[in-house]
N, C-alpha and C positions, 0 to 999 in steps of 0.2 A: 740735503736736497732730496725731494721726493718727485717721482714722475709716474703718473698714471696714463697708461696707453690702452685704448679701447680694444686693441687686438689681443691683449692679455686677459680680457674679461670674458668668461664663458657665457654670460647672459643672465637672464632673470633667475632668481633663487640661488645665485652664486655670489661669493665675495669678489671684490675687485682689488687685486693686489698691486701695490706699487712695484714697478720694475726695479727701482732703486731701493734695496733693503727688504723687498718682499712684504711690505706692510699692507694694510687692508682698509677699504671703505665698505660699509654695509649700506644696502638700500633700506629706506624707511618704509616698512610695510603698514604703518598706522595711518598714513596720510592718503593712500590710494594705491594704484597698481605699481608694480616694479618697473623701472626703466627697461626698455627693450634693447636687444642687440640688433644693430643694423649695419648697413654698408653704404658707402658713398664714393664718388669720384673726386679726388683732389689732385689737381695738376696732372690729370690723365691717368692717375693710379687709383685703383679700387682699394679703399681702406675700411677697416672696421670702425664702427661708431657706437656710442651709447645714445639712444633715442629717448627724449623726454617729451611727455604729452601734456604737461601742465598740472599733473596730479602727483608726480613722483619725484624722488630725489635720493641722493646718497648722503650719508652723514659720517663724519670722521669720529675720532675718539671722544668718549665721555670720561676718560680717565685723566686725572690731573698729571701735570708734568709733560705736556705736549712740547715737542721740540721747537716750535716756532715761538713759544712764550718767551717774552723778554727781548725779542729782536727789535731793533729800530732801523735796520737796513734789510732789504730783501727784494726779490723779484718774483712776480707772479705772472705766469704765461698760460694762455688758453687757446686751443684751436677749436673753433666752433662755427656753427652757422644757425641763423634764425631769420624768419621773415614775419614774426608776429609783433604786433604793435605793443607799446608800453601799456595801453589800456587805462592804467591809473591816471588820475588827474595831476599827479605829481610833476611839477615843472622845475624843481630845484635840483640841480646837478649834485648838490651835496647831500641830499636827503635820501640816502641809499636804503633806509629802513622802510620807505614807502615805494620803492621801485620794484618792477618785476624782476625777481632775483634770478641771476644766472649762477652765482656762487658766492660764498662768503658767510659772514655772521655779524650780528649786531646785538648789543647788550643792554641798550636803554641808557639814555643820557649821552651828552656830547663827549667826544674824546676818550672813549673807553678802551681803545686799542684794537679796533676791528679792521678787517679788510673786506671788500665786496666788489662785485661786478654786477651791474643791473641795467635795466632800461628805464628811461625817463622821457618826458615830453619836452622837446626843444622847439616845438612849433611845426615840425615836419609831419608828414602823414603817419609814419611808423614810429617816430621818436628816435632817440639816440641811445647809444651805449655809454655808460659811465664806469670808470674805475675809481674806487674810493678807499680812504682809510679813516680811522678814528684816532690818529696819532697826535693831532694838533689840539689847540685850545678849543677848536670846533671840529666838526666833521668836514672832510676835504674830498671833493669829487673833481675829476678831470674828464671832460668829454672825449670819447674816442670817435665821435661822429656817427653818421647814419650807416652803420655797418650791419644792421639787422635786415639784410637785403637778399637773403637766401643764397648767399655766396659764402664760401669758406674763408675765414680770416684767422690770422694769428694776432692776438692782443697781448701785449706785455706791459705791466706796470712795474717800474723800477723806483724804489724808494732809497734815497741816499742820506746819510747823516752828514750835515755840513759842519759839524763840530763847533757850532756857535749858538747852540740852542735851537737851531732850525733844521728843516729837512726839505729836500726836493722830491717831488712826486711827478714822474715823467711817464707818459703813456705813448706806446708805439703801436702802430697798426701795420701789419704786413711788412715788418722790418723797418719802417720809417717813423720818426718821431712825429706825433700829432700835436701841433701847437707848441707852446712853451712849457717848461717845467713849472709846476706849481710849488712855490716856496712858502712855507708856513713855519710858525714857531711851534715847537713841541709843547704839548700840554702835559697834564699829569694823568697817567704815568708816562706817556710818551713812548711806550713800547707795545708790541702785540700782546694781547691778553692770552691767558691760558684757557682757551675756550674752543669748542668744536665748530668747524665750518661745515657747510653743506654744498654739494654740487647738484644743481638743478633748482636751487632756492637760496635765499639768504636766510639762514637759520635764525630764529628769534625775531624775524621781521614782523612789523605791524601789518604789512601787506600780505594778502593771501595769494597773490599772483606769483606763480612759479614759471620756470623756464619752459618754453616750447621750442624745440630744435634738437640739434645733435652736437655731441662733443667727441673729438677724436683724441685729444691729448690735454693733459693738465700737468704743469710743472711748477715747482716752488724751489727757488734758490735762496740760500741764507746769506746773500750778498747782492748788491745791485749789479746787474749785468751791464756791460758797456753797449754803446750803439752798434759796434761791429759784431759783438757777440749775438745781439738780437737779430741783426741782419743775417748772420750765418744760420742761426736756428730757424728763422722763417724760411730760408731757402729750401728746407725740406719739411716745413710745417712741424717743427720740433721733432723731426725724425719719422713722421708718419709716412712720408714718401721716399725715405732713404735715410742714411746715416751721415750727418754732416761731419766734416773735418773740424775738430774742436780748436778754438783759438787758445792762445797761451793762457789767457785769464780764466777760461773755462776749466783749464786743467789744474788751476791753483786754488787752494783754499776753500773749496766747496765740500765740506764734510757732509756725510749723509745725515739727513734728518729722519727720525723714526716716527712712524704713525702707528698707533694702536686704535682699534675701534671696537665698540660694543653696540649691539643692537638695542636701541632704547628710544622711547618716544621723546623727541626734543621738547624742552620746556619753553614756552613762549615768553620772550622777554617783555618787560614793561615798555609800553609805547613811548616814543620820544615826544 
């Protein structure tokens, strides 16, 4: 498991180390300015944040052997706020490569083992947030709703192997499940790829639109969190406003994942 906390980041021109395992994200200096260090109030508490202006982002390792490679179960959690519209004309919740990227990666072609969080048009004024994977025979997005409303939110996507060649992909907002689980058949390879992700963009995306907003916490677990786990974590915004009491399942079986990073210009993937 890795966990990035904005309070641990010293700001521009500094690496951002994971609190778990002391691993590193680097900001991409080739695409624009570095993200800025900021602060905001969450649940009455002043917390540190990473501020993105639509030109900047962080990128993880470009070294093969990334710890998430090969996983077909995981949980991805993000504490963020944004009030910028999707802008793009993309209306397909599954088409994360054309969405305004908040985080993730895409490799070109359906079902290549990606994960992503981004903004798409659902017919509302600002659009909606989607959490997506490329684990199935096609790409799979689940709407988290209209939460790019300039308020702080916790978004969690939990992916579970159903042991019958299919998986469930469930999205939670502020500790509560949003809609129903999306159940799809695994594609090939059906596991997360050994590829770098970005925070502040969807790396390799065909869209040039990057995230505008703030991030306080990012967490990745190598197992699907339960609903009660997610509710507990949201009660403190993943620990941004305090340290939650861990549930029994959070104490079991979550080995540390290791992130290594090199500063390098990301290569744009082939458009889907």
